[in-house]
C-alpha atoms as a printed R data frame, in Angstrom:
    type eleno elety resid chain resno       x       y       z
1   ATOM     1    CA   UNK     A     1  91.930 115.435 105.197
2   ATOM     2    CA   UNK     A     2  92.581 119.130 105.779
3   ATOM     3    CA   UNK     A     3  96.078 120.455 105.289
4   ATOM     4    CA   UNK     A     4  97.592 121.377 108.689
5   ATOM     5    CA   UNK     A     5  98.703 124.927 109.390
6   ATOM     6    CA   UNK     A     6 101.907 123.579 110.923
7   ATOM     7    CA   UNK     A     7 103.575 120.624 109.116
8   ATOM     8    CA   UNK     A     8 105.002 119.237 112.366
9   ATOM     9    CA   UNK     A     9 101.938 117.576 113.803
10  ATOM    10    CA   UNK     A    10 101.866 116.563 117.464
11  ATOM    11    CA   UNK     A    11  98.212 115.538 117.806
12  ATOM    12    CA   UNK     A    12  97.088 113.546 114.782
13  ATOM    13    CA   UNK     A    13  98.054 111.898 111.512
14  ATOM    14    CA   UNK     A    14  97.616 114.318 108.587
15  ATOM    15    CA   UNK     A    15  98.681 112.203 105.640
16  ATOM    16    CA   UNK     A    16 101.860 110.815 104.113
17  ATOM    17    CA   UNK     A    17 103.242 114.273 103.232
18  ATOM    18    CA   UNK     A    18 103.638 114.962 106.950
19  ATOM    19    CA   UNK     A    19 104.905 111.517 107.881
20  ATOM    20    CA   UNK     A    20 108.637 110.971 108.113
21  ATOM    21    CA   UNK     A    21 110.000 107.803 106.526
22  ATOM    22    CA   UNK     A    22 109.565 104.458 108.372
23  ATOM    23    CA   UNK     A    23 109.687 102.693 105.005
24  ATOM    24    CA   UNK     A    24 111.279  99.589 106.538
25  ATOM    25    CA   UNK     A    25 108.559  99.390 109.204
26  ATOM    26    CA   UNK     A    26 105.866  99.768 106.539
27  ATOM    27    CA   UNK     A    27 107.419  97.037 104.382
28  ATOM    28    CA   UNK     A    28 107.559  94.690 107.369
29  ATOM    29    CA   UNK     A    29 103.910  95.336 108.234
30  ATOM    30    CA   UNK     A    30 102.880  94.739 104.616
31  ATOM    31    CA   UNK     A    31 104.787  91.461 104.553
32  ATOM    32    CA   UNK     A    32 103.154  90.222 107.763
33  ATOM    33    CA   UNK     A    33  99.609  91.145 106.765
34  ATOM    34    CA   UNK     A    34  99.878  89.897 103.177
35  ATOM    35    CA   UNK     A    35 101.165  86.557 104.476
36  ATOM    36    CA   UNK     A    36  98.435  86.094 107.085
37  ATOM    37    CA   UNK     A    37 100.488  86.872 110.178
38  ATOM    38    CA   UNK     A    38  99.215  88.825 113.163
39  ATOM    39    CA   UNK     A    39 101.626  91.430 114.518
40  ATOM    40    CA   UNK     A    40 102.695  92.826 117.881
41  ATOM    41    CA   UNK     A    41 103.884  96.402 117.340
42  ATOM    42    CA   UNK     A    42 105.506  97.804 120.446
43  ATOM    43    CA   UNK     A    43 108.041 100.376 121.475
44  ATOM    44    CA   UNK     A    44 108.715 103.103 123.984
45  ATOM    45    CA   UNK     A    45 106.095 105.818 124.394
46  ATOM    46    CA   UNK     A    46 105.672 108.613 121.861
47  ATOM    47    CA   UNK     A    47 107.660 106.895 119.125
48  ATOM    48    CA   UNK     A    48 104.817 107.291 116.634
49  ATOM    49    CA   UNK     A    49 103.080 103.886 116.729
50  ATOM    50    CA   UNK     A    50  99.603 105.299 116.131
51  ATOM    51    CA   UNK     A    51 100.801 107.483 113.252
52  ATOM    52    CA   UNK     A    52 102.529 104.467 111.693
53  ATOM    53    CA   UNK     A    53  99.302 102.449 111.890
54  ATOM    54    CA   UNK     A    54  97.292 105.232 110.239
55  ATOM    55    CA   UNK     A    55  99.960 105.575 107.535
56  ATOM    56    CA   UNK     A    56  99.895 101.806 106.965
57  ATOM    57    CA   UNK     A    57  96.097 101.773 106.871
58  ATOM    58    CA   UNK     A    58  96.169 104.502 104.230
59  ATOM    59    CA   UNK     A    59  98.197 102.166 102.003
60  ATOM    60    CA   UNK     A    60  95.904  99.211 102.670
61  ATOM    61    CA   UNK     A    61  92.747 101.182 101.911
62  ATOM    62    CA   UNK     A    62  94.299 102.596  98.718
63  ATOM    63    CA   UNK     A    63  95.021  99.078  97.456
64  ATOM    64    CA   UNK     A    64  91.287  98.351  97.356
65  ATOM    65    CA   UNK     A    65  91.859  94.913  98.900
66  ATOM    66    CA   UNK     A    66  91.366  95.675 102.580
67  ATOM    67    CA   UNK     A    67  89.174  97.504 105.051
68  ATOM    68    CA   UNK     A    68  90.768  98.751 108.239
69  ATOM    69    CA   UNK     A    69  89.576  99.316 111.796
70  ATOM    70    CA   UNK     A    70  91.420 101.163 114.562
71  ATOM    71    CA   UNK     A    71  90.437 100.613 118.212
72  ATOM    72    CA   UNK     A    72  92.120 102.293 121.195
73  ATOM    73    CA   UNK     A    73  91.946 100.571 124.611
74  ATOM    74    CA   UNK     A    74  93.892 103.285 126.470
75  ATOM    75    CA   UNK     A    75  90.906 104.569 128.488
76  ATOM    76    CA   UNK     A    76  89.461 101.131 129.273
77  ATOM    77    CA   UNK     A    77  89.628  99.528 132.720
78  ATOM    78    CA   UNK     A    78  87.456  96.447 132.272
79  ATOM    79    CA   UNK     A    79  86.397  93.933 129.658
80  ATOM    80    CA   UNK     A    80  83.003  95.643 129.464
81  ATOM    81    CA   UNK     A    81  84.611  99.007 128.680
82  ATOM    82    CA   UNK     A    82  86.851  97.384 126.063
83  ATOM    83    CA   UNK     A    83  83.870  95.826 124.293
84  ATOM    84    CA   UNK     A    84  81.968  99.114 124.386
85  ATOM    85    CA   UNK     A    85  84.985 100.860 122.844
86  ATOM    86    CA   UNK     A    86  85.302  98.094 120.235
87  ATOM    87    CA   UNK     A    87  81.601  98.353 119.313
88  ATOM    88    CA   UNK     A    88  81.711 102.145 119.120
89  ATOM    89    CA   UNK     A    89  84.744 101.948 116.821
90  ATOM    90    CA   UNK     A    90  82.918  99.502 114.541
91  ATOM    91    CA   UNK     A    91  79.935 101.861 114.412
92  ATOM    92    CA   UNK     A    92  82.131 104.901 113.707
93  ATOM    93    CA   UNK     A    93  83.962 103.083 110.915
94  ATOM    94    CA   UNK     A    94  81.172 101.201 109.182
95  ATOM    95    CA   UNK     A    95  77.850 102.542 110.410
96  ATOM    96    CA   UNK     A    96  77.434 106.069 109.205
97  ATOM    97    CA   UNK     A    97  76.443 107.094 105.658
98  ATOM    98    CA   UNK     A    98  74.847 110.157 104.136
99  ATOM    99    CA   UNK     A    99  71.527 108.316 104.270
100 ATOM   100    CA   UNK     A   100  71.888 107.408 107.940
101 ATOM   101    CA   UNK     A   101  72.778 104.212 109.766
102 ATOM   102    CA   UNK     A   102  73.410 101.230 107.488
103 ATOM   103    CA   UNK     A   103  71.162  98.180 107.751
104 ATOM   104    CA   UNK     A   104  74.145  95.948 108.584
105 ATOM   105    CA   UNK     A   105  74.999  98.112 111.577
106 ATOM   106    CA   UNK     A   106  71.356  98.159 112.654
107 ATOM   107    CA   UNK     A   107  71.364  94.355 112.538
108 ATOM   108    CA   UNK     A   108  74.642  94.258 114.454
109 ATOM   109    CA   UNK     A   109  73.348  96.507 117.242
110 ATOM   110    CA   UNK     A   110  70.154  94.497 117.392
111 ATOM   111    CA   UNK     A   111  72.105  91.233 117.721
112 ATOM   112    CA   UNK     A   112  74.153  92.757 120.529
113 ATOM   113    CA   UNK     A   113  71.074  94.076 122.319
114 ATOM   114    CA   UNK     A   114  72.813  97.447 122.214
115 ATOM   115    CA   UNK     A   115  71.199 100.839 122.666
116 ATOM   116    CA   UNK     A   116  72.367 103.701 120.454
117 ATOM   117    CA   UNK     A   117  71.811 107.279 121.586
118 ATOM   118    CA   UNK     A   118  73.378 110.603 120.640
119 ATOM   119    CA   UNK     A   119  74.929 113.051 123.067
120 ATOM   120    CA   UNK     A   120  72.690 116.164 123.017
121 ATOM   121    CA   UNK     A   121  75.688 118.489 123.409
122 ATOM   122    CA   UNK     A   122  78.230 116.996 120.989
123 ATOM   123    CA   UNK     A   123  76.003 114.906 118.747
124 ATOM   124    CA   UNK     A   124  78.410 111.969 119.041
125 ATOM   125    CA   UNK     A   125  76.989 108.423 119.260
126 ATOM   126    CA   UNK     A   126  76.883 106.664 122.627
127 ATOM   127    CA   UNK     A   127  76.427 102.909 122.724
128 ATOM   128    CA   UNK     A   128  75.198 100.946 125.739
129 ATOM   129    CA   UNK     A   129  75.781  97.197 125.719
130 ATOM   130    CA   UNK     A   130  74.338  96.124 129.048
131 ATOM   131    CA   UNK     A   131  76.966  93.416 129.613
132 ATOM   132    CA   UNK     A   132  76.685  91.744 133.008
133 ATOM   133    CA   UNK     A   133  78.049  88.195 132.708
134 ATOM   134    CA   UNK     A   134  81.370  86.855 131.354
135 ATOM   135    CA   UNK     A   135  79.597  84.651 128.793
136 ATOM   136    CA   UNK     A   136  77.794  87.741 127.516
137 ATOM   137    CA   UNK     A   137  81.171  89.389 126.900
138 ATOM   138    CA   UNK     A   138  82.303  86.453 124.785
139 ATOM   139    CA   UNK     A   139  79.002  86.509 122.901
140 ATOM   140    CA   UNK     A   140  79.470  90.216 122.130
141 ATOM   141    CA   UNK     A   141  83.001  89.624 120.828
142 ATOM   142    CA   UNK     A   142  81.814  86.794 118.612
143 ATOM   143    CA   UNK     A   143  79.027  88.919 117.123
144 ATOM   144    CA   UNK     A   144  81.583  91.641 116.338
145 ATOM   145    CA   UNK     A   145  83.905  89.034 114.833
146 ATOM   146    CA   UNK     A   146  81.149  87.670 112.584
147 ATOM   147    CA   UNK     A   147  80.345  91.186 111.410
148 ATOM   148    CA   UNK     A   148  83.983  91.852 110.462
149 ATOM   149    CA   UNK     A   149  84.447  88.411 108.893
150 ATOM   150    CA   UNK     A   150  81.470  88.924 106.607
151 ATOM   151    CA   UNK     A   151  82.743  92.190 105.148
152 ATOM   152    CA   UNK     A   152  83.337  91.979 101.390
153 ATOM   153    CA   UNK     A   153  87.006  92.853 101.835
154 ATOM   154    CA   UNK     A   154  89.445  91.428 104.371
155 ATOM   155    CA   UNK     A   155  89.587  93.410 107.573
156 ATOM   156    CA   UNK     A   156  92.801  94.475 109.290
157 ATOM   157    CA   UNK     A   157  92.168  95.395 112.920
158 ATOM   158    CA   UNK     A   158  94.612  97.440 115.004
159 ATOM   159    CA   UNK     A   159  94.084  97.471 118.764
160 ATOM   160    CA   UNK     A   160  96.119 100.265 120.349
161 ATOM   161    CA   UNK     A   161  97.307 100.127 123.970
162 ATOM   162    CA   UNK     A   162  96.444  96.426 123.977
163 ATOM   163    CA   UNK     A   163  98.421  95.845 127.175
164 ATOM   164    CA   UNK     A   164  95.475  97.375 129.070
165 ATOM   165    CA   UNK     A   165  93.635  94.041 128.962
166 ATOM   166    CA   UNK     A   166  96.205  92.487 131.294
167 ATOM   167    CA   UNK     A   167  95.112  94.913 134.047
168 ATOM   168    CA   UNK     A   168  91.420  94.005 133.937
169 ATOM   169    CA   UNK     A   169  90.726  92.365 137.291
170 ATOM   170    CA   UNK     A   170  89.234  88.877 137.612
171 ATOM   171    CA   UNK     A   171  88.072  88.669 134.026
172 ATOM   172    CA   UNK     A   172  90.694  86.542 132.243
173 ATOM   173    CA   UNK     A   173  90.567  89.025 129.373
174 ATOM   174    CA   UNK     A   174  93.752  87.729 127.737
175 ATOM   175    CA   UNK     A   175  92.225  84.271 127.329
176 ATOM   176    CA   UNK     A   176  88.942  85.757 126.071
177 ATOM   177    CA   UNK     A   177  90.666  87.819 123.357
178 ATOM   178    CA   UNK     A   178  93.048  84.986 122.419
179 ATOM   179    CA   UNK     A   179  90.134  82.584 121.929
180 ATOM   180    CA   UNK     A   180  88.357  85.221 119.852
181 ATOM   181    CA   UNK     A   181  91.402  85.721 117.606
182 ATOM   182    CA   UNK     A   182  91.535  81.937 116.987
183 ATOM   183    CA   UNK     A   183  87.829  81.833 116.095
184 ATOM   184    CA   UNK     A   184  88.264  84.472 113.372
185 ATOM   185    CA   UNK     A   185  91.527  83.713 111.552
186 ATOM   186    CA   UNK     A   186  90.405  85.738 108.516
187 ATOM   187    CA   UNK     A   187  90.729  88.956 110.526
188 ATOM   188    CA   UNK     A   188  94.313  90.183 110.616
189 ATOM   189    CA   UNK     A   189  95.209  91.819 113.930
190 ATOM   190    CA   UNK     A   190  97.919  94.309 114.881
191 ATOM   191    CA   UNK     A   191  98.341  94.463 118.643
192 ATOM   192    CA   UNK     A   192  99.943  97.798 119.575
193 ATOM   193    CA   UNK     A   193 101.302  98.871 122.937
194 ATOM   194    CA   UNK     A   194 103.368 101.623 124.526
195 ATOM   195    CA   UNK     A   195 104.180  99.580 127.643
196 ATOM   196    CA   UNK     A   196 107.020  97.689 126.083
197 ATOM   197    CA   UNK     A   197 107.701  95.346 129.002
198 ATOM   198    CA   UNK     A   198 104.063  94.316 129.454
199 ATOM   199    CA   UNK     A   199 103.593  93.717 125.729
200 ATOM   200    CA   UNK     A   200 106.747  91.623 125.462
201 ATOM   201    CA   UNK     A   201 105.751  89.515 128.466
202 ATOM   202    CA   UNK     A   202 102.201  89.006 127.176
203 ATOM   203    CA   UNK     A   203 103.422  87.476 123.895
204 ATOM   204    CA   UNK     A   204 106.627  85.726 125.016
205 ATOM   205    CA   UNK     A   205 105.789  84.012 128.318
206 ATOM   206    CA   UNK     A   206 104.744  80.369 127.928
207 ATOM   207    CA   UNK     A   207 102.070  80.635 130.619
208 ATOM   208    CA   UNK     A   208 100.221  83.476 128.864
209 ATOM   209    CA   UNK     A   209  97.381  82.875 126.342
210 ATOM   210    CA   UNK     A   210  99.002  84.968 123.589
211 ATOM   211    CA   UNK     A   211 102.348  83.101 123.755
212 ATOM   212    CA   UNK     A   212 103.955  83.089 120.272
213 ATOM   213    CA   UNK     A   213 100.647  83.981 118.601
214 ATOM   214    CA   UNK     A   214 101.954  86.963 116.626
215 ATOM   215    CA   UNK     A   215 105.124  88.355 115.073
216 ATOM   216    CA   UNK     A   216 106.999  90.821 117.284
217 ATOM   217    CA   UNK     A   217 107.903  94.135 115.639
218 ATOM   218    CA   UNK     A   218 109.742  96.778 117.649
219 ATOM   219    CA   UNK     A   219 109.466 100.440 116.733
220 ATOM   220    CA   UNK     A   220 112.809 102.229 117.019
221 ATOM   221    CA   UNK     A   221 113.578 105.947 116.606
222 ATOM   222    CA   UNK     A   222 113.521 107.356 113.088
223 ATOM   223    CA   UNK     A   223 117.173 107.715 111.960
224 ATOM   224    CA   UNK     A   224 118.578 111.238 112.017
225 ATOM   225    CA   UNK     A   225 119.564 110.925 108.340
226 ATOM   226    CA   UNK     A   226 115.869 110.616 107.495
227 ATOM   227    CA   UNK     A   227 114.764 113.445 109.754
228 ATOM   228    CA   UNK     A   228 117.146 116.103 108.413
229 ATOM   229    CA   UNK     A   229 115.749 116.309 104.830
230 ATOM   230    CA   UNK     A   230 112.175 115.889 106.104
231 ATOM   231    CA   UNK     A   231 112.460 118.836 108.499
232 ATOM   232    CA   UNK     A   232 114.379 121.062 106.087
233 ATOM   233    CA   UNK     A   233 111.885 120.364 103.283
234 ATOM   234    CA   UNK     A   234 108.955 121.601 105.364
235 ATOM   235    CA   UNK     A   235 110.819 124.702 106.529
236 ATOM   236    CA   UNK     A   236 111.861 125.512 102.958
237 ATOM   237    CA   UNK     A   237 108.281 125.072 101.701
238 ATOM   238    CA   UNK     A   238 107.422 128.262 103.629
239 ATOM   239    CA   UNK     A   239 110.707 130.004 102.791
240 ATOM   240    CA   UNK     A   240 112.107 129.271 106.243
241 ATOM   241    CA   UNK     A   241 115.498 127.852 107.130
242 ATOM   242    CA   UNK     A   242 117.021 125.543 109.732
243 ATOM   243    CA   UNK     A   243 120.586 124.215 109.554
244 ATOM   244    CA   UNK     A   244 121.459 120.541 109.803
245 ATOM   245    CA   UNK     A   245 123.513 121.118 112.964
246 ATOM   246    CA   UNK     A   246 120.471 122.508 114.761
247 ATOM   247    CA   UNK     A   247 118.343 119.535 113.718
248 ATOM   248    CA   UNK     A   248 121.056 117.285 115.143
249 ATOM   249    CA   UNK     A   249 120.857 119.265 118.388
250 ATOM   250    CA   UNK     A   250 117.068 118.820 118.549
251 ATOM   251    CA   UNK     A   251 117.333 115.118 117.751
252 ATOM   252    CA   UNK     A   252 119.899 114.565 120.495
253 ATOM   253    CA   UNK     A   253 117.912 116.565 123.067
254 ATOM   254    CA   UNK     A   254 114.770 114.591 122.143
255 ATOM   255    CA   UNK     A   255 116.684 111.311 122.241
256 ATOM   256    CA   UNK     A   256 115.211 110.620 118.795
257 ATOM   257    CA   UNK     A   257 111.693 110.377 120.260
258 ATOM   258    CA   UNK     A   258 109.239 111.221 117.474
259 ATOM   259    CA   UNK     A   259 106.819 113.290 119.546
260 ATOM   260    CA   UNK     A   260 109.520 115.440 121.133
261 ATOM   261    CA   UNK     A   261 111.298 116.086 117.811
262 ATOM   262    CA   UNK     A   262 107.961 117.087 116.267
263 ATOM   263    CA   UNK     A   263 107.095 119.285 119.258
264 ATOM   264    CA   UNK     A   264 110.354 121.249 119.126
265 ATOM   265    CA   UNK     A   265 110.086 121.688 115.345
266 ATOM   266    CA   UNK     A   266 106.438 122.727 115.673
267 ATOM   267    CA   UNK     A   267 107.446 125.605 117.967
268 ATOM   268    CA   UNK     A   268 110.425 126.633 115.871
269 ATOM   269    CA   UNK     A   269 108.424 126.579 112.645
270 ATOM   270    CA   UNK     A   270 105.686 128.746 114.147
271 ATOM   271    CA   UNK     A   271 108.021 131.364 115.656
272 ATOM   272    CA   UNK     A   272 111.072 131.810 113.439
273 ATOM   273    CA   UNK     A   273 111.944 132.333 109.772
274 ATOM   274    CA   UNK     A   274 115.659 131.643 110.148
275 ATOM   275    CA   UNK     A   275 116.312 129.377 113.121
276 ATOM   276    CA   UNK     A   276 119.374 130.148 115.216
277 ATOM   277    CA   UNK     A   277 120.933 128.202 118.088
278 ATOM   278    CA   UNK     A   278 119.562 130.596 120.711
279 ATOM   279    CA   UNK     A   279 116.092 130.056 119.253
280 ATOM   280    CA   UNK     A   280 116.428 126.314 119.787
281 ATOM   281    CA   UNK     A   281 117.488 126.866 123.407
282 ATOM   282    CA   UNK     A   282 114.539 129.209 123.952
283 ATOM   283    CA   UNK     A   283 112.122 126.582 122.651
284 ATOM   284    CA   UNK     A   284 113.671 123.934 124.923
285 ATOM   285    CA   UNK     A   285 113.177 126.280 127.893
286 ATOM   286    CA   UNK     A   286 109.577 127.003 126.912
287 ATOM   287    CA   UNK     A   287 108.719 123.327 126.574
288 ATOM   288    CA   UNK     A   288 110.146 122.498 129.991
289 ATOM   289    CA   UNK     A   289 108.394 125.476 131.566
290 ATOM   290    CA   UNK     A   290 105.025 124.325 130.240
291 ATOM   291    CA   UNK     A   291 105.447 120.875 131.807
292 ATOM   292    CA   UNK     A   292 106.766 122.136 135.137
293 ATOM   293    CA   UNK     A   293 103.457 122.082 137.020
294 ATOM   294    CA   UNK     A   294 102.853 118.467 135.968
295 ATOM   295    CA   UNK     A   295 106.334 117.208 136.717
296 ATOM   296    CA   UNK     A   296 106.506 118.912 140.119
297 ATOM   297    CA   UNK     A   297 103.676 116.647 141.283
298 ATOM   298    CA   UNK     A   298 105.819 113.573 140.746
299 ATOM   299    CA   UNK     A   299 107.689 114.436 143.937
300 ATOM   300    CA   UNK     A   300 104.421 113.827 145.814
301 ATOM   301    CA   UNK     A   301 103.667 110.558 144.025
302 ATOM   302    CA   UNK     A   302 107.091 108.931 144.386
303 ATOM   303    CA   UNK     A   303 108.930 108.097 147.590
304 ATOM   304    CA   UNK     A   304 111.879 110.322 148.472
305 ATOM   305    CA   UNK     A   305 114.311 107.578 147.466
306 ATOM   306    CA   UNK     A   306 112.585 106.989 144.130
307 ATOM   307    CA   UNK     A   307 112.525 110.730 143.401
308 ATOM   308    CA   UNK     A   308 116.230 111.128 144.185
309 ATOM   309    CA   UNK     A   309 117.215 108.103 142.096
310 ATOM   310    CA   UNK     A   310 115.068 109.259 139.168
311 ATOM   311    CA   UNK     A   311 116.637 112.720 139.320
312 ATOM   312    CA   UNK     A   312 120.141 111.267 139.482
313 ATOM   313    CA   UNK     A   313 119.559 109.000 136.466
314 ATOM   314    CA   UNK     A   314 118.310 111.995 134.452
315 ATOM   315    CA   UNK     A   315 121.564 113.828 135.169
316 ATOM   316    CA   UNK     A   316 123.755 110.864 134.183
317 ATOM   317    CA   UNK     A   317 121.900 109.250 131.269
318 ATOM   318    CA   UNK     A   318 122.736 106.989 129.650
319 ATOM   319    CA   UNK     A   319 123.607 105.260 132.942
320 ATOM   320    CA   UNK     A   320 125.182 101.831 132.614
321 ATOM   321    CA   UNK     A   321 125.488 100.790 136.270
322 ATOM   322    CA   UNK     A   322 123.082 102.454 138.733
323 ATOM   323    CA   UNK     A   323 124.407 100.329 141.585
324 ATOM   324    CA   UNK     A   324 128.025 101.401 141.177
325 ATOM   325    CA   UNK     A   325 129.625 102.994 144.197
326 ATOM   326    CA   UNK     A   326 130.720 106.000 142.130
327 ATOM   327    CA   UNK     A   327 127.135 106.795 141.042
328 ATOM   328    CA   UNK     A   328 125.612 106.234 144.482
329 ATOM   329    CA   UNK     A   329 128.260 108.319 146.262
330 ATOM   330    CA   UNK     A   330 128.164 111.132 143.686
331 ATOM   331    CA   UNK     A   331 124.469 111.745 144.367
332 ATOM   332    CA   UNK     A   332 124.481 110.620 148.022
333 ATOM   333    CA   UNK     A   333 121.769 108.042 147.449
334 ATOM   334    CA   UNK     A   334 122.483 105.926 150.516
335 ATOM   335    CA   UNK     A   335 122.685 102.142 150.740
336 ATOM   336    CA   UNK     A   336 122.937  99.999 147.615
337 ATOM   337    CA   UNK     A   337 119.843  98.046 148.692
338 ATOM   338    CA   UNK     A   338 117.836 101.282 148.908
339 ATOM   339    CA   UNK     A   339 118.874 102.301 145.393
340 ATOM   340    CA   UNK     A   340 118.151  98.809 144.073
341 ATOM   341    CA   UNK     A   341 114.616  98.847 145.527
342 ATOM   342    CA   UNK     A   342 113.930 102.303 144.081
343 ATOM   343    CA   UNK     A   343 115.165 101.296 140.621
344 ATOM   344    CA   UNK     A   344 113.041  98.123 140.599
345 ATOM   345    CA   UNK     A   345 109.958 100.196 141.426
346 ATOM   346    CA   UNK     A   346 110.751 102.819 138.766
347 ATOM   347    CA   UNK     A   347 111.404 100.148 136.108
348 ATOM   348    CA   UNK     A   348 108.183  98.341 137.034
349 ATOM   349    CA   UNK     A   349 106.267 101.606 136.497
350 ATOM   350    CA   UNK     A   350 108.296 102.221 133.309
351 ATOM   351    CA   UNK     A   351 109.368 105.611 134.600
352 ATOM   352    CA   UNK     A   352 112.860 104.227 134.058
353 ATOM   353    CA   UNK     A   353 113.621 102.010 131.064
354 ATOM   354    CA   UNK     A   354 116.599  99.832 130.192
355 ATOM   355    CA   UNK     A   355 117.542 100.309 126.555
356 ATOM   356    CA   UNK     A   356 120.524  98.339 125.222
357 ATOM   357    CA   UNK     A   357 121.845  97.960 128.767
358 ATOM   358    CA   UNK     A   358 121.578 101.675 129.647
359 ATOM   359    CA   UNK     A   359 119.165 103.129 132.200
360 ATOM   360    CA   UNK     A   360 117.107 106.116 131.018
361 ATOM   361    CA   UNK     A   361 114.198 108.167 132.308
362 ATOM   362    CA   UNK     A   362 111.389 107.050 129.992
363 ATOM   363    CA   UNK     A   363 109.760 110.445 129.439
364 ATOM   364    CA   UNK     A   364 112.384 112.477 127.585
365 ATOM   365    CA   UNK     A   365 110.931 115.857 128.558
366 ATOM   366    CA   UNK     A   366 110.772 114.780 132.209
367 ATOM   367    CA   UNK     A   367 114.414 113.699 131.979
368 ATOM   368    CA   UNK     A   368 115.475 117.080 130.599
369 ATOM   369    CA   UNK     A   369 113.467 118.905 133.265
370 ATOM   370    CA   UNK     A   370 114.861 116.846 136.167
371 ATOM   371    CA   UNK     A   371 118.425 117.199 134.857
372 ATOM   372    CA   UNK     A   372 118.155 120.922 135.607
373 ATOM   373    CA   UNK     A   373 117.124 120.465 139.249
């Protein structure tokens, strides 16, 4: 893995030297996997779930006892797309060698009736499954499960953005994947999701197929006490300097969200040798300016009431009682019933979250931008 130019990565995992702490989360994952428990790893967006999985997988691979597979369902909208993504991930992980495609992968693709081609522009593999019937989908999953079960080492599979399967229409995807997981108990599974509410409901509601089928593990913000030495170490490695008080300011502004902390530090590291308070404010301004065109469109997507309530919450956060007369009157939001309806819609979309009883705008950068309106 190439060493990054900037130690504060915002796009990919670059190795343990650029990964801040989460030792407790890693220990918990190790305990679950080593004791044959599947895991549900969920938390608010941009808390670093994917990076944690890659860091954990690095440990597992180094032990020599496991093989790992990462699959991302974010861009999938149907069971067919999910299975294509799954198959492509298996090919990417196990199929390519210096001598070409392995015989086991060739046998797998043949069993699936899959067609493998290569994009003439990018050279990347493109797999076509030709799935048309529900029973064919289950057959494809079972073939993939047999392939993973027969690996010489135990396989740990992480499925990112797993909540997507609950939105597949008329396909009973939750039941299909739950049955598959029961058929292959040797495969350890980490179900990851950034839609905290949907993930919690999927694994805690008695009427759902995945009810109590995995251990729930919530990902919380990295403590400030861990971030301070991590950030200062990387600045000092290039003879740069940032004071603890300024890191505390960044952490507070970012609400402890991993991505936003990393983003602010990425800018500061690239632009300044000795970071001053005005530099931090300049970076905050630049970040908000870059997102302005995107955020301005939200006013067209939301109703007027939803927009006004969202803006008001951003100015007050953390907000404990959005239906209080003081809050409604302060921002002239109208009738209590109107505010209640807007909040329910915003919470359902997870634009607003409820964290330890307080209402917050989910996207931290959006919250900071709206607070200035």
